[in-house]
C-alpha positions as CSV (number, residue, x, y, z in Angstrom):
1,M,-21.1,-25.3,-48.7
2,I,-19.5,-22.0,-48.2
3,K,-22.5,-20.7,-46.4
4,K,-22.4,-23.6,-43.9
5,K,-18.8,-23.0,-43.2
6,E,-19.3,-19.4,-42.4
7,T,-22.2,-20.4,-40.1
8,S,-20.1,-22.9,-38.2
9,K,-17.4,-20.4,-37.8
10,S,-19.7,-17.8,-36.4
11,I,-21.1,-20.3,-33.9
12,S,-17.6,-21.2,-32.7
13,T,-16.5,-17.6,-32.5
14,A,-19.5,-16.6,-30.6
15,L,-19.0,-19.5,-28.1
16,I,-15.4,-18.5,-27.5
17,V,-16.2,-14.8,-27.1
18,T,-19.0,-15.5,-24.7
19,V,-16.9,-17.8,-22.5
20,S,-14.0,-15.4,-22.6
21,S,-16.2,-12.5,-21.6
22,V,-17.7,-14.4,-18.6
23,I,-14.2,-15.4,-17.4
24,I,-12.8,-11.9,-17.7
25,A,-15.8,-10.4,-16.0
26,I,-15.5,-12.8,-13.1
27,S,-11.8,-12.4,-12.8
28,V,-12.0,-8.5,-12.7
29,A,-14.8,-8.7,-10.1
30,V,-13.0,-11.1,-7.9
31,S,-9.6,-9.2,-8.2
32,S,-11.1,-5.8,-7.6
33,T,-13.2,-6.9,-4.6
34,A,-10.3,-8.8,-3.0
35,Y,-8.0,-5.8,-3.4
36,M,-10.5,-3.4,-1.9
37,I,-11.3,-5.7,1.1
38,G,-7.6,-6.3,1.7
39,K,-6.9,-2.6,1.5
40,N,-9.7,-1.7,4.1
41,S,-8.6,-4.4,6.5
42,L,-4.9,-3.5,6.3
43,M,-5.8,0.1,7.0
44,K,-7.8,-0.9,10.0
45,T,-4.9,-2.9,11.4
46,T,-2.5,-0.1,10.8
47,H,-4.6,2.4,12.7
48,E,-4.7,0.1,15.7
49,L,-0.9,-0.3,15.4
50,L,-0.4,3.4,15.2
51,L,-2.5,4.0,18.3
52,N,-0.7,1.4,20.3
53,K,2.7,2.6,19.1
54,A,1.8,6.1,20.1
55,V,0.7,5.0,23.6
56,D,3.9,2.9,24.1
57,S,6.1,5.6,22.7
58,A,4.6,8.2,25.1
59,S,5.4,5.8,28.0
60,I,9.0,5.4,26.8
61,V,9.4,9.2,26.5
62,N,7.9,9.7,30.0
63,E,10.4,7.2,31.4
64,R,13.4,8.7,29.7
65,I,12.5,12.2,31.0
66,R,12.1,10.8,34.5
67,N,15.5,9.1,34.4
68,Y,17.1,12.3,33.3
69,T,15.5,14.1,36.2
70,I,16.3,11.4,38.8
71,S,20.0,11.4,37.8
72,I,20.2,15.1,39.0
73,E,18.0,15.0,42.0
74,P,20.5,13.4,44.4
75,L,22.8,16.4,43.9
76,G,20.2,18.7,45.4
77,N,20.3,16.7,48.6
78,L,24.1,16.7,49.1
79,E,25.0,18.9,52.1
80,I,28.4,19.8,50.6
81,L,26.6,21.6,47.8
82,G,23.9,23.3,50.0
83,N,26.2,24.3,52.9
84,P,27.1,27.9,52.5
85,E,30.2,27.3,54.7
86,V,31.8,25.0,52.1
87,S,34.0,26.7,49.7
88,W,33.1,27.2,46.0
89,E,36.3,25.3,45.0
90,E,35.1,22.1,46.8
91,K,31.6,22.5,45.3
92,L,33.1,23.1,41.8
93,S,35.2,20.0,42.1
94,L,32.1,17.9,42.8
95,L,30.1,19.5,40.1
96,R,32.8,18.8,37.5
97,T,33.0,15.2,38.5
98,E,29.2,14.8,38.1
99,K,29.3,16.7,34.8
100,D,31.7,14.1,33.4
101,R,29.9,11.1,34.9
102,L,26.5,12.2,33.6
103,K,27.9,13.5,30.3
104,L,26.5,17.0,30.7
105,S,27.3,20.0,28.6
106,G,27.2,22.2,31.7
107,I,26.2,22.3,35.4
108,G,26.0,25.0,38.1
109,I,24.4,26.2,41.2
110,A,21.8,29.1,41.3
111,D,20.8,31.0,44.5
112,T,17.3,31.8,45.3
113,R,17.5,35.1,43.4
114,G,18.4,33.4,40.1
115,N,22.1,34.0,40.0
116,L,23.7,31.0,38.4
117,I,27.4,30.1,38.5
118,L,28.4,27.3,36.1
119,D,31.2,24.8,36.4
120,D,33.4,27.0,34.1
121,N,32.7,30.0,36.5
122,V,30.5,31.8,34.1
123,E,27.8,33.7,35.9
124,L,24.2,34.0,34.5
125,D,20.9,35.6,35.5
126,V,18.2,33.0,35.2
127,H,15.6,34.4,37.5
128,D,13.1,34.6,34.5
129,A,13.8,31.1,33.2
130,E,11.0,28.6,33.6
131,Y,13.3,25.9,34.8
132,F,14.6,28.1,37.5
133,K,11.2,29.1,38.7
134,A,10.1,25.5,38.9
135,S,13.1,24.3,40.9
136,N,13.1,27.4,43.1
137,G,9.5,26.4,43.9
138,G,10.6,23.0,45.0
139,N,9.9,21.0,41.8
140,S,12.2,19.2,39.4
141,F,12.0,20.4,35.8
142,F,12.9,19.1,32.4
143,S,12.9,21.9,29.8
144,E,12.3,22.0,26.1
145,P,15.3,22.2,23.8
146,F,16.7,25.7,23.4
147,Y,19.8,27.3,22.0
148,R,22.3,28.2,24.7
149,N,25.0,30.9,24.0
150,E,27.5,29.5,26.4
151,S,27.8,26.1,24.7
152,K,26.9,27.4,21.2
153,N,24.6,24.4,20.9
154,V,21.0,23.3,21.5
155,D,20.6,22.0,25.1
156,I,18.0,20.8,27.5
157,A,17.9,22.3,31.1
158,I,17.3,19.9,34.0
159,S,16.8,21.7,37.3
160,V,16.2,20.4,40.9
161,P,15.9,22.3,44.2
162,L,19.1,22.5,46.3
163,K,18.3,21.9,50.0
164,Y,20.3,22.5,53.2
165,E,18.8,21.3,56.5
166,K,15.5,20.7,54.6
167,T,15.3,24.2,53.4
168,I,15.6,25.3,49.7
169,V,18.7,27.4,49.4
170,G,19.0,27.4,45.6
171,S,18.9,25.2,42.5
172,I,21.1,22.6,40.8
173,I,20.8,23.4,37.1
174,A,22.3,20.9,34.6
175,F,22.4,21.3,30.8
176,K,22.5,18.3,28.5
177,D,23.0,18.1,24.7
178,A,19.5,18.1,22.9
179,D,20.8,15.4,20.5
180,E,20.1,12.7,23.0
181,F,16.5,14.1,23.4
182,Y,16.0,14.1,19.6
183,K,17.1,10.4,19.6
184,I,14.1,9.5,21.8
185,A,11.8,10.2,18.8
186,S,14.2,9.2,16.0
187,D,14.5,5.7,17.6
188,I,10.8,5.1,17.1
189,H,10.0,3.7,13.7
190,I,7.0,2.1,12.0
191,G,7.3,0.4,8.6
192,E,9.8,1.7,6.0
193,S,9.0,5.4,6.1
194,G,7.1,5.9,9.4
195,F,8.6,8.1,12.2
196,A,7.7,9.9,15.4
197,Y,7.9,13.5,16.6
198,I,7.1,15.4,19.8
199,L,4.9,18.5,20.3
200,D,5.0,20.8,23.3
201,R,2.0,22.2,25.1
202,N,1.7,24.9,22.5
203,I,1.6,22.3,19.8
204,D,5.1,23.5,18.6
205,V,7.2,20.7,17.1
206,I,10.2,20.2,19.5
207,S,11.6,16.9,18.2
208,H,11.3,15.8,14.5
209,P,13.7,13.7,12.5
210,T,13.5,15.9,9.3
211,V,12.1,19.4,10.1
212,V,13.4,20.2,13.6
213,S,17.1,20.2,14.6
214,G,19.6,22.3,16.3
215,A,19.8,24.6,13.4
216,T,16.1,25.5,13.4
217,I,16.0,26.1,17.1
218,G,19.3,28.0,17.0
219,N,18.0,30.7,14.5
220,G,14.9,31.2,16.8
221,S,12.5,29.6,14.4
222,S,9.7,27.2,15.4
223,I,7.2,25.1,13.6
224,N,3.7,24.8,14.9
225,F,1.6,21.7,14.2
226,S,-1.4,23.9,13.3
227,S,0.4,25.1,10.2
228,L,-0.3,21.7,8.7
229,I,-3.9,22.9,8.0
230,D,-2.5,25.3,5.3
231,R,-0.7,22.4,3.6
232,V,-3.3,19.7,3.5
233,S,-6.1,19.3,1.0
234,I,-9.5,21.0,1.7
235,D,-11.1,17.7,2.5
236,S,-8.4,16.9,5.1
237,R,-8.7,20.1,7.1
238,P,-11.5,18.9,9.4
239,S,-9.4,15.9,10.3
240,V,-6.3,18.0,11.2
241,E,-8.5,20.4,13.2
242,K,-9.8,17.4,15.2
243,V,-6.3,16.2,15.8
244,I,-5.3,19.6,17.1
245,E,-8.3,19.7,19.4
246,D,-7.6,16.2,20.8
247,I,-3.9,17.0,21.4
248,S,-4.7,20.2,23.2
249,K,-7.0,18.1,25.5
250,N,-4.3,15.4,26.0
251,K,-6.4,12.7,24.3
252,V,-5.4,9.5,22.5
253,G,-6.5,9.0,18.9
254,I,-5.8,8.2,15.2
255,S,-6.4,10.2,12.1
256,S,-5.3,10.7,8.4
257,Y,-4.8,13.6,6.0
258,N,-3.8,14.2,2.4
259,E,-0.7,16.4,1.7
260,N,0.7,16.9,-1.8
261,G,-1.3,14.0,-3.2
262,E,0.0,11.6,-0.5
263,T,-2.1,10.2,2.3
264,I,-0.6,10.2,5.8
265,H,-2.0,8.1,8.7
266,L,-1.0,9.1,12.3
267,G,-1.6,8.1,15.9
268,Y,-1.1,10.4,18.9
269,A,-0.9,10.1,22.7
270,P,-0.1,12.5,25.6
271,I,3.3,12.6,27.4
272,T,1.8,13.2,30.8
273,S,4.9,14.2,32.7
274,K,5.4,17.3,30.5
275,N,1.9,18.0,29.1
276,W,3.5,17.2,25.7
277,S,2.3,14.9,23.0
278,I,4.0,12.4,20.7
279,V,2.8,11.7,17.1
280,V,3.6,8.5,15.1
281,N,2.8,8.6,11.4
282,T,3.4,6.6,8.2
283,T,2.3,6.9,4.5
284,E,-0.5,5.0,3.0
285,K,1.9,3.9,0.2
286,D,4.1,2.2,2.8
287,I,1.0,0.5,4.4
288,L,-0.2,-0.8,1.1
289,E,3.2,-2.0,-0.1
290,G,2.3,-5.6,0.8
291,L,-0.8,-5.6,-1.4
292,N,1.2,-5.5,-4.6
293,S,2.0,-9.2,-4.4
294,L,-1.7,-10.0,-3.9
295,K,-2.5,-7.8,-7.0
296,H,0.0,-9.7,-9.1
297,T,-1.3,-13.1,-7.9
298,L,-4.9,-12.2,-8.8
299,L,-3.8,-11.0,-12.2
300,L,-1.9,-14.3,-12.8
301,I,-4.9,-16.4,-11.7
302,G,-7.2,-14.4,-14.1
303,A,-4.8,-14.9,-17.0
304,V,-4.5,-18.7,-16.4
305,S,-8.3,-19.0,-16.0
306,L,-8.8,-17.1,-19.3
307,G,-6.4,-19.4,-21.1
308,I,-8.0,-22.6,-19.8
309,G,-11.4,-21.2,-20.7
310,L,-10.3,-20.4,-24.2
311,V,-8.8,-23.9,-24.7
312,L,-11.9,-25.7,-23.4
313,S,-14.3,-23.5,-25.4
314,Y,-12.2,-24.0,-28.6
315,F,-12.2,-27.8,-28.4
316,S,-15.9,-27.9,-27.3
317,S,-17.0,-25.7,-30.1
318,K,-15.0,-27.6,-32.7
319,K,-16.5,-30.9,-31.6
320,I,-20.0,-29.5,-31.8
321,T,-19.7,-27.6,-35.1
322,S,-18.2,-30.6,-36.8
323,R,-21.4,-32.5,-36.1
324,I,-23.5,-29.5,-37.2
325,M,-21.6,-29.4,-40.5
326,D,-22.2,-33.1,-41.2
327,I,-25.9,-32.8,-40.6
328,S,-26.1,-29.6,-42.7
329,Q,-24.4,-31.4,-45.6
330,K,-27.0,-34.2,-45.4
331,T,-29.9,-31.7,-45.3
332,K,-28.5,-30.1,-48.4
333,N,-28.4,-33.4,-50.3
334,L,-31.9,-33.9,-49.1
335,S,-33.0,-30.6,-50.7
336,N,-31.6,-31.9,-54.0
337,L,-33.8,-35.0,-53.8
338,D,-30.8,-37.2,-53.0
339,L,-32.2,-39.9,-50.7
340,S,-29.4,-42.4,-51.1
341,F,-27.8,-41.7,-47.7
342,T,-28.8,-42.3,-44.1
343,I,-27.7,-40.5,-40.8
344,D,-24.9,-42.4,-39.1
345,D,-25.7,-44.4,-36.0
346,K,-23.3,-42.3,-33.9
347,S,-25.4,-39.2,-34.5
348,L,-28.7,-41.1,-34.1
349,N,-27.7,-42.6,-30.7
350,R,-26.6,-39.2,-29.2
351,K,-28.7,-38.2,-26.2
352,D,-28.5,-34.4,-26.7
353,E,-30.2,-32.0,-29.1
354,I,-27.9,-33.0,-32.0
355,G,-29.2,-36.6,-31.7
356,L,-32.8,-35.3,-31.5
357,M,-32.3,-33.3,-34.7
358,A,-30.6,-36.3,-36.5
359,R,-33.4,-38.6,-35.7
360,S,-36.0,-36.1,-36.9
361,I,-34.1,-35.7,-40.2
362,Q,-33.8,-39.4,-40.6
363,R,-37.6,-39.7,-40.1
364,V,-38.1,-37.1,-42.8
365,I,-35.8,-39.1,-45.2
366,D,-37.8,-42.3,-44.5
367,S,-41.1,-40.6,-45.1
368,I,-39.9,-39.1,-48.4
369,K,-38.5,-42.5,-49.6
370,T,-41.9,-44.1,-48.8
371,F,-43.7,-41.3,-50.7
372,A,-41.3,-41.6,-53.7
373,L,-41.7,-45.4,-53.9
374,E,-45.5,-45.2,-53.7
375,T,-45.6,-42.4,-56.2
376,Q,-43.4,-44.4,-58.6
377,N,-45.6,-47.4,-58.3
378,S,-48.6,-45.3,-58.9
379,S,-47.1,-43.6,-62.0
380,E,-46.3,-47.1,-63.4
381,S,-49.9,-48.2,-62.8
382,L,-51.1,-44.9,-64.4
383,A,-49.0,-45.6,-67.5
384,A,-50.3,-49.1,-67.8
385,S,-53.8,-48.0,-67.3
386,S,-53.6,-45.2,-69.9
387,E,-53.1,-47.8,-72.6
388,E,-56.3,-49.5,-71.7
389,L,-58.2,-46.3,-70.6
390,A,-60.1,-45.9,-73.7
391,A,-61.7,-49.4,-73.4
392,I,-61.9,-49.6,-69.7
393,T,-63.3,-46.4,-68.3
394,Q,-64.4,-48.1,-65.1
395,E,-60.9,-49.3,-64.4
396,S,-59.7,-45.7,-64.8
397,S,-62.2,-44.5,-62.3
398,A,-60.9,-47.1,-59.9
399,V,-57.3,-46.0,-60.5
400,S,-58.4,-42.4,-59.8
401,T,-60.0,-43.5,-56.6
402,S,-56.7,-45.3,-55.7
403,I,-54.8,-42.1,-56.4
404,S,-57.1,-40.1,-54.2
405,E,-56.6,-42.6,-51.4
406,T,-52.8,-42.3,-51.8
407,A,-53.1,-38.5,-51.6
408,N,-55.0,-38.8,-48.4
409,E,-52.3,-41.1,-47.0
410,I,-49.6,-38.7,-48.0
411,S,-51.6,-35.9,-46.4
412,N,-51.7,-37.9,-43.1
413,K,-47.9,-38.3,-43.3
414,S,-47.5,-34.6,-43.8
415,Q,-49.6,-34.1,-40.7
416,V,-47.2,-36.4,-38.8
417,Q,-44.3,-34.3,-40.1
418,L,-46.0,-31.2,-38.8
419,E,-46.2,-32.8,-35.4
420,E,-42.5,-33.4,-35.6
421,M,-42.1,-29.7,-36.0
422,L,-44.1,-29.1,-32.9
423,N,-41.7,-31.5,-31.1
424,I,-38.8,-29.4,-32.3
425,S,-40.6,-26.4,-30.7
426,N,-40.8,-28.2,-27.5
427,M,-37.1,-28.8,-27.9
428,I,-36.5,-25.1,-27.9
429,D,-38.4,-24.8,-24.6
430,N,-36.1,-27.4,-23.1
431,I,-33.1,-25.4,-24.3
432,Q,-34.5,-22.3,-22.5
433,E,-34.7,-24.4,-19.3
434,Q,-31.1,-25.5,-19.9
435,F,-30.1,-21.9,-20.2
436,G,-31.8,-21.2,-16.8
437,L,-29.8,-24.0,-15.2
438,A,-26.7,-22.3,-16.6
439,L,-27.5,-19.0,-15.1
440,D,-28.2,-20.7,-11.7
441,E,-24.8,-22.3,-11.9
442,S,-23.2,-19.0,-12.7
443,N,-24.9,-17.5,-9.6
444,S,-23.4,-20.3,-7.5
445,V,-20.0,-19.4,-8.8
446,E,-20.5,-15.8,-7.7
447,D,-21.5,-16.9,-4.2
448,L,-18.3,-19.1,-4.0
449,N,-16.3,-16.1,-5.2
450,E,-17.6,-14.0,-2.4
451,K,-16.7,-16.5,0.2
452,A,-13.2,-16.8,-1.4
453,L,-12.8,-13.1,-1.1
454,V,-13.7,-13.0,2.6
455,S,-11.3,-15.8,3.3
456,I,-8.5,-14.2,1.3
457,E,-9.0,-10.9,3.3
458,E,-9.0,-12.8,6.6
459,G,-6.0,-15.0,5.8
460,K,-3.7,-12.7,4.0
461,I,-4.0,-9.7,6.2
462,V,-4.0,-11.6,9.6
463,V,-1.1,-14.0,8.7
464,D,1.2,-11.5,6.9
465,E,0.5,-8.2,8.9
466,V,-0.5,-9.3,12.4
467,T,2.4,-11.6,12.8
468,H,4.8,-8.8,11.9
469,Q,3.2,-6.3,14.2
470,M,3.2,-8.8,17.1
471,S,6.9,-9.2,16.6
472,N,7.3,-5.4,16.8
473,I,5.2,-5.2,20.0
474,K,7.1,-8.1,21.6
475,S,10.5,-6.5,20.7
476,S,9.4,-3.1,22.1
477,T,8.2,-4.7,25.4
478,Y,11.5,-6.6,25.7
479,R,13.5,-3.4,25.3
480,V,11.5,-1.5,28.0
481,K,11.7,-4.5,30.4
482,S,15.5,-4.7,29.8
483,S,15.8,-1.0,30.7
484,L,13.8,-1.4,33.8
485,E,16.0,-4.4,34.8
486,N,19.2,-2.2,34.3
487,I,17.6,0.5,36.6
488,S,16.8,-2.1,39.2
489,N,20.4,-3.4,39.2
490,S,21.7,0.1,39.5
491,S,19.4,0.7,42.5
492,K,20.8,-2.4,44.2
493,Q,24.3,-1.2,43.6
494,M,23.4,2.2,45.2
495,D,21.9,0.3,48.2
496,D,25.3,-1.5,48.7
497,I,27.2,1.9,48.4
498,L,24.8,3.5,51.0
499,V,25.4,0.6,53.4
500,V,29.2,1.2,53.1
501,I,28.7,5.0,53.5
502,Q,26.5,4.4,56.6
503,G,29.2,2.1,58.1
504,I,31.9,4.8,57.4
505,A,29.7,7.5,59.0
506,E,29.2,5.3,62.1
507,Q,32.9,4.6,62.3
508,T,33.7,8.3,61.8
509,N,31.3,9.2,64.5
510,L,32.9,6.7,66.9
511,L,36.4,7.9,66.1
512,A,35.3,11.5,66.6
513,L,33.9,10.5,70.0
514,N,37.1,8.8,71.0
515,A,39.1,11.9,69.7
516,A,36.9,14.2,71.9
517,I,37.6,12.0,74.9
518,E,41.3,12.1,74.3
519,A,41.2,15.8,73.7
520,A,39.5,16.3,77.1
521,R,42.2,14.3,78.8
522,A,44.8,16.5,77.2
523,G,43.3,19.6,78.8
524,E,44.1,23.0,77.3
525,A,46.4,21.5,74.7
526,G,43.7,19.3,73.3
527,R,41.0,22.0,73.0
528,G,41.7,22.7,69.3
529,F,41.6,19.0,68.5
530,S,38.3,18.7,70.4
531,V,36.7,21.3,68.1
532,V,37.9,19.4,65.1
533,A,36.5,16.2,66.5
534,G,33.1,17.9,67.1
535,E,32.9,19.0,63.4
536,I,33.8,15.5,62.3
537,R,31.0,14.1,64.4
538,K,28.6,16.7,63.0
539,L,29.7,15.8,59.4
540,A,29.2,12.1,60.2
541,E,25.7,12.8,61.4
542,Q,24.8,14.8,58.3
543,T,26.2,11.9,56.1
544,K,24.1,9.5,57.9
545,N,21.0,11.6,57.4
546,S,21.7,12.1,53.7
547,T,22.2,8.4,53.2
548,S,18.9,7.7,54.9
549,E,17.1,10.1,52.5
550,I,18.9,8.5,49.5
551,G,17.7,5.1,50.7
552,E,14.1,6.4,50.8
553,I,14.4,7.6,47.2
554,I,15.9,4.2,46.2
555,T,13.1,2.3,47.9
556,H,10.6,4.5,46.1
557,N,12.3,3.7,42.8
558,H,12.0,0.0,43.6
559,D,8.2,0.4,44.0
560,L,8.0,2.1,40.6
561,I,10.1,-0.6,39.0
562,I,7.8,-3.3,40.4
563,G,4.8,-1.5,39.0
564,A,6.5,-1.2,35.6
565,N,7.3,-4.9,35.7
566,E,3.6,-5.7,36.2
567,N,2.7,-3.6,33.2
568,M,5.3,-5.6,31.2
569,E,3.7,-8.8,32.3
570,F,0.3,-7.5,31.1
571,S,1.9,-6.5,27.7
572,N,3.3,-10.1,27.4
573,K,-0.2,-11.5,28.0
574,E,-1.6,-9.2,25.2
575,V,1.2,-10.5,22.9
576,E,0.1,-14.1,23.6
577,K,-3.4,-13.2,22.7
578,G,-2.2,-11.9,19.4
579,I,-0.3,-15.1,18.7
580,D,-3.6,-17.1,19.3
581,K,-5.3,-14.8,16.8
582,V,-2.6,-15.7,14.3
583,N,-3.3,-19.4,14.8
584,D,-7.0,-18.8,14.2
585,T,-6.1,-16.9,11.1
586,K,-4.2,-20.0,9.7
587,K,-7.3,-22.1,10.1
588,T,-9.2,-19.5,8.1
589,F,-6.5,-19.6,5.4
590,D,-6.9,-23.4,5.1
591,Y,-10.7,-22.9,4.5
592,I,-9.8,-20.6,1.6
593,A,-8.2,-23.5,-0.3
594,E,-11.4,-25.5,-0.1
595,V,-13.6,-22.6,-1.2
596,I,-11.4,-21.8,-4.2
597,G,-11.5,-25.5,-5.3
598,D,-15.3,-25.5,-5.1
599,M,-15.3,-22.2,-7.1
600,N,-13.2,-23.8,-9.9
601,L,-15.4,-26.8,-10.1
602,A,-18.5,-24.6,-10.4
603,M,-16.9,-22.5,-13.0
604,S,-16.2,-25.5,-15.2
605,K,-19.8,-26.6,-14.9
606,A,-21.0,-23.1,-15.9
607,I,-18.8,-23.1,-19.0
608,D,-20.2,-26.5,-20.1
609,A,-23.8,-25.5,-19.5
610,I,-23.3,-22.2,-21.5
611,G,-21.7,-24.2,-24.4
612,N,-24.6,-26.7,-24.4
613,V,-27.2,-23.9,-24.5
614,S,-25.6,-22.1,-27.4
615,N,-25.3,-25.3,-29.5
616,S,-28.9,-26.3,-28.7
617,V,-30.2,-23.0,-29.9
618,E,-28.3,-23.1,-33.2
619,E,-29.3,-26.7,-33.8
620,A,-32.9,-26.2,-33.0
621,V,-33.2,-23.2,-35.4
622,S,-31.5,-25.2,-38.2
623,S,-33.8,-28.2,-37.6
624,I,-37.0,-26.1,-37.7
625,E,-35.9,-24.4,-41.0
626,Q,-35.1,-27.7,-42.8
627,S,-38.4,-29.3,-41.5
628,E,-40.5,-26.3,-42.6
629,S,-38.9,-26.4,-46.1
630,I,-39.6,-30.1,-46.5
631,S,-43.1,-29.7,-45.3
632,K,-43.9,-27.0,-47.8
633,E,-42.5,-29.2,-50.6
634,V,-44.7,-32.2,-49.5
635,T,-47.7,-30.0,-49.2
636,E,-47.3,-28.6,-52.7
637,Q,-46.9,-32.2,-54.1
638,I,-50.0,-33.3,-52.3
639,H,-52.0,-30.3,-53.6
640,N,-50.9,-31.1,-57.1
641,I,-51.9,-34.7,-56.8
642,S,-55.3,-33.8,-55.4
643,K,-55.9,-31.3,-58.1
644,A,-54.9,-33.9,-60.8
645,T,-57.3,-36.4,-59.2
646,E,-60.2,-33.9,-59.2
647,E,-59.6,-33.0,-62.8
648,Q,-59.4,-36.7,-63.7
649,M,-62.7,-37.4,-62.0
650,T,-64.5,-34.4,-63.6
651,S,-63.2,-35.2,-67.0
652,M,-63.9,-38.9,-66.9
653,E,-66.1,-38.6,-69.9
654,Q,-63.2,-37.3,-72.0
655,I,-60.7,-40.0,-70.8
656,T,-61.0,-41.9,-74.0
657,S,-60.1,-38.9,-76.1
658,S,-57.3,-37.9,-73.7
659,T,-55.5,-41.3,-73.5
660,E,-52.5,-40.1,-75.4
661,E,-52.2,-36.9,-73.3
662,L,-52.5,-39.1,-70.1
663,A,-49.7,-41.4,-71.3
664,S,-47.6,-38.3,-72.0
665,L,-48.2,-37.1,-68.4
666,A,-47.3,-40.6,-67.0
667,D,-44.0,-40.5,-68.9
668,S,-43.2,-37.0,-67.4
669,L,-44.0,-38.3,-63.9
670,Q,-41.6,-41.2,-64.5
671,G,-38.9,-38.7,-65.5
672,I,-39.4,-36.8,-62.3
673,L,-39.2,-39.8,-60.1
674,R,-36.0,-41.0,-61.8
675,N,-34.4,-37.8,-60.5
676,I,-34.9,-39.0,-57.0
677,K,-32.0,-41.1,-55.7
678,L,-33.2,-43.9,-53.5
């Protein structure tokens, strides 16, 4: 009894361990694959975002630099600043007014030899300065940030040529606080920790939210992007070298490198107006932050699946082992020659392997009962015949013949029993086929899991990340478009002002003409007044010419704004395409729910099939062992009966003298048969 309990416990434990191992293996495979696919897709999307962000940021920086330059260029066309006859006090008054209006840290006029006089009357020699050389050559210039002793601060120089009568007579040089330039890059963000920085044509960092500021430039130090090679890991150096090569060639691209154990991803694009480059970067840790929730969800699903599998395997194994215990107890009673029981109808009517084994055992019981009854009848006949054996030798011979026939009949039944054992062997073959079905079902589960992983990747990444990035792009496009609309409104206001100035110039010219006529009438007394009227007419003509040039500049600005608006419309269309992609992704996510439902159904089938296989194997082995034991016992009994019959036939002549011994043997046989409980 104890041995059977241990066997049933081992079957139950093995079943639970097997099911748990399969569930754990599947959960680990699904979770690991989903995480890796999600990570790779998220990295690909981030690289595209970095590239687009770098290109958009470069366009914004180009526009900011151009706006700074355009704000100074009209001063270079003012006759009052270019006319050498106008006093310095008048020019200084205008410069100070423009300085306050444009929020400059300094402004001044330099002659063609590089002698600069600032608004605070400080004189400087700037003939070697790059910004002076550019403006003296007829080009506007926007410099890199540099430390200026006069302001004790880091400034940016903006220089434009100063013209008088269409001839360059000097330069207007303005200085602006570099903090506004630094804000161009610091206003650009991506994710939680991502930022942007600007490199000049020498790949020196000139704008960076953490490593470049007024202090670093003020002490004469500079940071070159190529120094990054010494800080990154050996494996990342080829990537950094490729980035440096692309930036030097004004190329657009993306890359990544590892620094101090942290992976940095970046995108870069050229700032065409200055031959500079802008770099936008973010950390891989920030990129993968959204995958943590996916990891936790997968772990939760695995734990729930394991719990359900353990519960199902426990109840399934308990139900099966209870039947095995019942049949094992009956086979033990059978081994003790207790034939007073029968297998219950519930077990006999089962359609599975347990039912097959129960029916086989019941047939063995019926066969042994028949054998015992026939043997008992024969022993009774033998006892009766032994009393008459001495007188009736012929009858004894007939009895021996009857016993021989009975032995043959029993032998035939033993043959039938052996055939039953062959049937049990066929049952094991069926079990193996069942196990093959279970393996096929498990393969189906794996295919469904792969589909689920693909759908999870497509749904999770596209819905969560792309939607967020589309919002960023749309917001950036709106801000740029708003800035262009402000510029357009300002240009319209300048048009209105120019119309007023032209009207004033025409009225002034007309008044000067009338004054000249009146002076001519006055004769010699009006000569001085005539000279003044002539100068006023000349000033009115110059004012009219200047307003015409300004009008041409404003018209050119209108054309640029129209082109920029067209680009904004193109960007809006791209955003709409992104929204369509998000809608397609939602359909993919709906498909995921169907695939996961199919996966759960297939997994349940696989668990049931594996449980059936394990039970069938154990039951078949037990059935074969019991049948083999019974067959051996029956064979031994048949052998003994045949041997006794042969001895009886050969010693027929001594039957008379052995009557008492035969009677004793008959009594012993009766005692053995009484031990069998029918």
